[in-house]
N, C-alpha and C positions, 0 to 999 in steps of 0.2 A: 796592476793598474799604473798607466803612464804618469809619473809624477808631473809632468808639463802639460796634460790633457784634462779638460774640464769640460762640464757640460754648458756653463754660462760663465762667461767672463765679464765682469762690469770694471769698465775702465774710468778712473776717478774716483778716489774715496773720499770726495767731497760731501757737502750737506746732503745732495741727493743720493749719491752713490753709496754712502754707509746704510741708509734706509733700505736701498735696493737689496744690498748684500745680505742683511739682516733679515727682510722679509722673504726673499727667494730662497735663502738657505734654511726656512721653516720646513720645507719639503726635503726630507732627508735622502730621497731618491736622486736629488740635484747635487752634484759637485760644483760648488761656486767659487771662483777666485775674484778677489777684490784687489786691483791694483792702483796703487797711489804714487805719485813722484815725489812726494815729501815725506816727511819723518813722522813716527807716531809719537805724539808727544801729550798722550793722555794721562801719562803721571806727571809733567811738567807744571809747575806753579804758574806759569804764564797762560796756561789753558784752563787753570781752576779757579783763580782768583779774579773776580770781574775787573778789577783796576789794572791788572798786569796784561790783558790781552793786546792792546796797542802796542806794547812794547815788542810783539812780534812783527810788526810792519817794517821794522828796519832790518829784518833778517831774512835768510832764505825761506823761511814759513810763507813769505809774501812773494807773489810772481812779480810783482813791480812792474806792471804794465803803466803805459800812459798813452794817451790819446795824441793824435797828429795836432798841428796847430789849427784852432777853430776860428774860422773867420769872423763868426758873430761873437766871439768873445775878446776882440782885439787881438788875433793871432796867438792866442795863450794854448799850450798844451797843459793838460791837467793829468794828475796822477789817477790810475784804476786799480787799486790794490785787490788782490784775489788770494784767497788762502791755499797755500801750497804745504799742506800737511794733512794727515788723517784729521777727517772733519772738516777740511776746506774753510770756506769764509764763516761757518758757523763757529769756529774757534777764535777768530780775531775781530768778528764785527760787533756791532753796537748793541746787540741782545733783542732788538724790537722784534716782536710777533704779532703781526697785524693779519687778519683774514682779508681774502680778496673779496670785493662786492659780488652780490648775487646777480647784478646787472654786467659785471665785467666778465665773469664765468660763462653766463649765458651768451654773452658776445662771442667767445671761444667756440662754443657749440654752433653758433649761427654761421660760422664760417664752413661748416661742412664737417664737423667732428662729433659724430654721435657718441654718446657715453660720456661726454664732457660737459653735459647741461648741468645747472645747479643742483636739480634733483638727485643726480648721480654724483656728483663732486662733494656735495655736503657729507655724505657718506665717510669719506676718507677727511673731510674737514672735522667731522665730529669726534675723530679719534683723539684729538687735542682737547685737553681740559686743563684749568688751573689747577695748580698741585693741592690746593687746599680743598677742593671740590671732587679731585680724581676718585672715582669709584673703584672699589675692590674687584677687579676682574682680569681675565687673561690678557698678557700684554698683547696677544695677536689681535685683540679688538680695541684696544687703546694704545696710544703711542707712549713709548717710556720718556719722551722728552719732558722735562719739568718745566711748568710755566708759572710764573708768581706775580703779582702787581705789588709793588714795594708799599711800605706803610708810609702814609702822609706824615712827615714829622716836620714841616715847615709850612708857613702861611702861604706860599706860592700857588699849590694846587687849587685851593678855594678861590684864591684872589683871581685866577685865570677862567674859573668856570663862571664866576660870577661876572666878571668882565663880559665875556662872551653872551652870558644871559642879558646883560644889559643890551647887547647889540642884537639880540632876537634869536639866538641859537640855543638849541637844547643841549641837554647833559645826556652822554652814553653811558649807560653805567654797565653794559655787558662789553667788555674789550674783545670778545670773540664774536660779535655780530656780524651778520651778513650784509648790514648797511648801516655803517658808522656815520653818524651825522653830528656836528657840534662838539664840544670839548669831551675829553674821556681821560682816563688813567690807562695807558696801555700795558699789556702784558709784556714780559722779560723772559728770556731764556735763562732764567737763573733760579737754582733749586732752593728749596726751604732753608737748606744749611748754608746759603748763600755763597755757593759755588757755581760756576759755569755749567750749564746744561746745552751740551751740543751733539752733534751727529754720532761723533765717534765714542763719547763716553756713555751716550744713552743707548743707541742702538747697537753698538759694538761692546756691551758690558761683558763680564767674565763669563756668564752663562752663555751668550751668544758665541763668544772666541772659542768655547769649549767644543763646540760642534765638531764632529769629524768630518763634515762635508763642507766646511768653509775654511778658505785658505786666504790669508792676508798678506800681501807683499807689498810694504812701504818701500820708500826709496827706489821705486822701479819706475822708469819713464817709458811709457808706450810711444813708439817712434812713428809706427803705422799700422794699420790694420792690412791683413794678407787676404787675397781673394783666390777662389777658385773662378777665373775670368770667363770660361765659356759659360757657366752656370751663374754667374755674379753672386756667389755665395762667400759670404765671410767665413774663413776657415781659422784663422789664428791672428795674434798680435806679434809684431816685432818689437822686443823692448830692450832696453838698456839698464842694467844694474848701476844705481847713481855711485855706490862705494867702489867697485872695481872696473866700471866702464865697460863690462863684458857685454855682448849682444846676444840675446838668445830669441826663442820662438816658444809661445805657449798656444795650444790649438783648443779650439772649442768646438764640441760634438753638436751643441744645439744652436746657440746663440752668443752675439756679442751686444751689449749694452755700454754705449758711449755715455759717460755722465762727467765730462769734464769742464761743464760751466759755459757760459754764453760766449766767451773768447776761445777757450781751448777745443770745444767740440767742433766747432765749423774748420779751427785750423788743423785738428787730425783728420777730419775728413778729406780736406784738400790735400793734405801731405800723402793721403791713402789713394788719391786718385778719384775722389767724389766732388764735384764743383764745376765751376765754369770752364769747359773745356779750351777756351781760348786762354785763361790764365793759367791752366795746368801745363797746357802744350808749351806755353811761352817760358815756363820753368822748367821743362823737361821731365815733367811728371806723367807717366802713363795714365791714360784717362780709362777709369772703370765704368764710371757713371757720370753723363753731362747733365750737370743741374745747376744753372746759374743762380738759383735762388740761395744755394750753400753761402753763408756768411752775409747776406743781406737781411734787411728789415731789423737792425740792431736798434734797439731802443734803450734809453735811460731817461731818469728823471732831472731835469735841470732844476737846481735849487740856489736859494742865497740866503743870509742871515742878517740881521740887524740887531746890535747890541746897545743897551742903555744903561747908563749908570743909575744906581738905585741910592736910596738914602740910608742903606746900610742899617735898617731898623732891627730891633730885636724880633727873633721868630721869623725873619727874612733871610737866613744865612745863605750864602753862596759858596761855590768851589773855587773862587778866584785864587785864594792862597795856595791852594792844591796845583792849580794850574801854574802857579809861578813857581812850584816846587820849593814852598816854604817849610823848612824842616819842622817846626812847630805844628804847622797843619798837617804834612805827613805823619806826624808821630801820633797826633789825635786821631787821624783817620785809621790808622792800623789799630790803635787800641779799640776803637769802637768796632772796626772789623772783627776783633777776636771776639767781641760779644753779639755779633750778627746784626750790628746796626751800622748807621752812618754812611756817608758818600762812596765809601769803597765797596759797599755792599750792593749797590744798585747800578743802573746805567747814567743816572741822573738826566736822562733824557725821555722820560716817560708821561711827561705833562703834555698832552697832545690835543690836536682839533683836526677834524676834517671839515672844511666850510665851502659852501657854494658862494659864488660873488653876488652883492647886491645887482640888481637888474641895472643894465647899461646900454642905452639905446645905440650908443655909438658902436657897439658890435654887430649890429643888424646886418649890414651888409657883408661882413666876414662870415658870419653864421650862415648867411644864405649860400655861400660858395661851398658849405660842406652838408648841405641838405641831402638826405637819401634821394635816390632816384625813385620816382613815382611807381615804377614798375617793380621794386624792390631788388633788381638785379645789382650785382657787384662784379667789379672785374677785377680786384685785387685787395689783398690784405689792407693795404693803405686806404683804399676807399671804403672798405668796411669800417675800419677805425673811424674815418672822418663821419660815417653815419651814427656810429656809435657816441662819438663824442658831443655830436650834434643834439643827440637825445640827453648827454649829461648836462650840457650846458643850459639847456632850455627846461630842466627839471629844478622845481625847487626843494626835492629830497635828495639830490646827488651831489658829491663833493666835486670840485675841480681842483682845489688845493688843499695839501696836507701840512698841516703846522707842526712845529716840534719846537719846544721852549727847553732852556738850559738855565740853571739857576747860577749863572757865570758867564764869563766872557767866551763867545764861541765865534771865531772868525775865521777866515780861510785867505791864505796868501794866493797869489795869482795861479799857482800850479794846483790849487785845491787843497793842500795840504793846511793844518790848522796852525794858527799862530798864538802866542802867549797873550796874556792881558799886558796892557800897559803897566810899566813900574809902578811901583806903590802899594797902596793898600784899598784902593777904590773897589768897589762891588757893582756887579752887573747882572742884568737879566736880557737874555738872548731869545729872540723869536726868528725861526727860520721857517721857511715853506718852500716845498718843492711842487711843481706841476704835476697834477695826478695823472693826467692823461695826454702825453706829448703826442702830438703829430708827426714831428720830425723822424725821420729814419736815416740811420746811418749803415755802415758795414764793418765787418771785420774779415781781413784776408792775409794771407801768407804773402811774404815778398821774397822768401827764398826756400830752397829745400833744405836748409839746416835743421839739425835734430830739435825738437822743441822743449828745449831744455832750460831756457832762459825767456826774459821778456822780448829778445829781439827776434826778427824774421817775422812779424806780424804787424800789420797796420790797423790801427783802430780810429775809425772815423764816425763819431755819433753825429755829425753835422746838426749840432745844436742849433735851434730856432730856424731852421731852414724853411719850415712851415711858418708861414707869417703868423698863424693865429696862436702859436706857442708863446711867442714873446707879448703878444697884446694881452693874454690870460694871465702869464705871471706877473707882469709888469703891474696889473691890476691888484694882484695879490699883495704884492711888495707895498704898494699904496695902501692895502688894507691893513698891513701891519702896523703902520703909522696911525691909522685909525684906532687900532687896538689900543695901542701905548697913549693916545689921548683919552681913552675911556675909563672912567670909574668902574671899580675901585682900583685897577692897576695903575692909572696915571698919578694916583695919591703916592705911590711908593716907588715912583721914578725921580730922579734929581731934576728940577728945571734948570736947563742950560747945562747940564751933566755932560761927562765925556760919552761919545758914541764909537760905534765901530768904524774901520778904515773905509773912506770914500763917503761915509753917511754925510749928509749936508745937514744944514740947520732944520730944525722942526719946521714941518710945512712945505719944504720945498719939493718933496716927492708928490705932491699934489698935482704937480705937472707930469702928465703922463710920459713925456719924451725925456725928462729928467729921470723917472723910474727906468726906462728903458735903458738909458746911458749907464745907469747905477748897473744893470744886470751886465752889461757889456764887460764892465770893469770887474765885477765882483760875483757873477754867477759861476758855478761849477756843477759837475754832474755827481748826482747820489751815486753810489755804488751798486746800482741795482740793474745791471745788465741782463736783458733779455732779448729773445725774438729771433736770434742769429740763424737758428734751424727750425723755422716756425712750423708748427703742426696745423696744416691747412691743404687743400686741394693743389696739387703742383701748378696747375694753371694759374691759381690765384697768388702763387709765391711761396708754395710750401715745400718742405724739405723731408717731412715726414707724414704718415697718415694717421688717423685717430687711435690706431694701436700702436703708435710711435715707430712703425717700421719705415726705414730710408726708402724712398721710391727709388726702385729698381734692385733692392736686395732684401730678399725675404727674411733674412736672420740676422739683420743689423738693425738695432734700434737705438734711440736717444731719448733719455729722459734726465731733464735738468731745466735750469732757467732758460736755456736757449729755446725750448720748443714753445714757450709761451707768444702766441701769435699776437696778442695785444696786451701791452704792459699792465700788471696790476696797479691798482689805484695808489698804494703806498709800498712801504719798505716790503721787500719780495720775501724774506726769509721763510715767513708762515706758509706763503703759497708754495715754495721750492719744496717744502717738507710734505705739503698736502699732495703736491703734484707725484712726488715719488711714492707716497704711499698709494695713491690712485693707481700711479704706473705700474707697481709692482702686482697688484691685483690683476690688472690687465694682462700682464706677460704671463703670469700664472694661467690665466684662463684662455690663452691663445697661443700657447707655445706649442 
């Protein structure tokens, strides 16, 4: 057997890619190759201890992308980290595992994607269970990923719940519900033994790696996909070994599945000759398939945070001294972690809420502008999402803002990186919010034919707030953060006249809507929830792949990762990426 020929090649060993390689290689008749540009760090403490993952952001394990200057953000560029290691972003992210809403998934199906409705997709979503309740069953029926909800060991969670209850919101007790509304304690990808559970160590465990039909190549960069052009068939990948820079070819007998993420998947397609013919020809790339939808429809959640100084009462501990890198606080956290407790054993970001906005008559005219057509027709993905968002904003049971709290100071510099608390010993409580369903759409495209070995050569333009309704909705949620902070019992634990986050004005100033919008211009950033750039939809609506994830114009090239989501999930996308990969693997098996 040719050592460089396989049945299926999976390009990208990230969150989705590891799932695909694991599930597809369950069939012993298939020779599967998984290719990842980054290292295999599954035994590295930084991918194991929850508190150390962020240290990888300043290493080659982060692609280190950034956006172009955003007009709506005062011409600021913002960082766009993405995992470049086996396991991808699941090895360096903030652990949140939140399912998509039933309405959101059905909106995908409504675009013309049979088999992706909630009744079908929920079977893949149900593979994921809390570790405490995981049934004893075959791993082919249940995900090996461990999910836990950390123990409540401070007063903040119940104060948060009680405050939102005062404002009329319910408590969601099931963190894996298909329609979260109100406060909740979110699930995290942290094992029962308080180690990170992520795509590489869960789906590519020792048992999976021992399969003689699975080959894993870390530190191998795929430069382009090769085609039999007369038949438009994907035949091979051209790759470069990172360590010795040799360029070689690996062949696929059956299929190539691209799983490189919402930035790198369209990038690889364009470098391979699939994309807008005008762009490709301008760069001197031979056009294999002309599809101007490649790299378009890029979506991300805009977000911001507000920090409030607390009274520092007993039982209301914060992580501010850890954020200040205080040696005594670090030592105490390390000791607690050795016992399976304390702030180093969790994300400290799982006290959450998903909320609708109180009725606001001033939005009436803007809502009318996105009403669905009476005849039910739609001309594009963007138009379909407007109809979907209209249904969300006019529903009393659907959230338009996703809130995250932190027992400490959580603020961002102009480029979107985190900044430490002010010097001293003051303690903070932070409330952040992101827009659940942004209507603004951007793009990601190559700017050169250079090898995709770094963050250069690609232009990421999310076009934040380019749809006017996005700013209107998020500004009102920012105002609502101030309402929450003024509401009992939370208000009793915040210091009157205390310090606040950067650019936060005096209490009450955000009651002026324009002031809230100006605050967003200065302080909003993008969450790291990139989706949509290779959307699954009919090509005439803006799609790149069909409902079986096949690239239009090529029968044996598929894409399966966050880039295929035509309408962004409501909240953090990690859980939806995992479920999409599980779902996609079953589709590939059934249609190969």
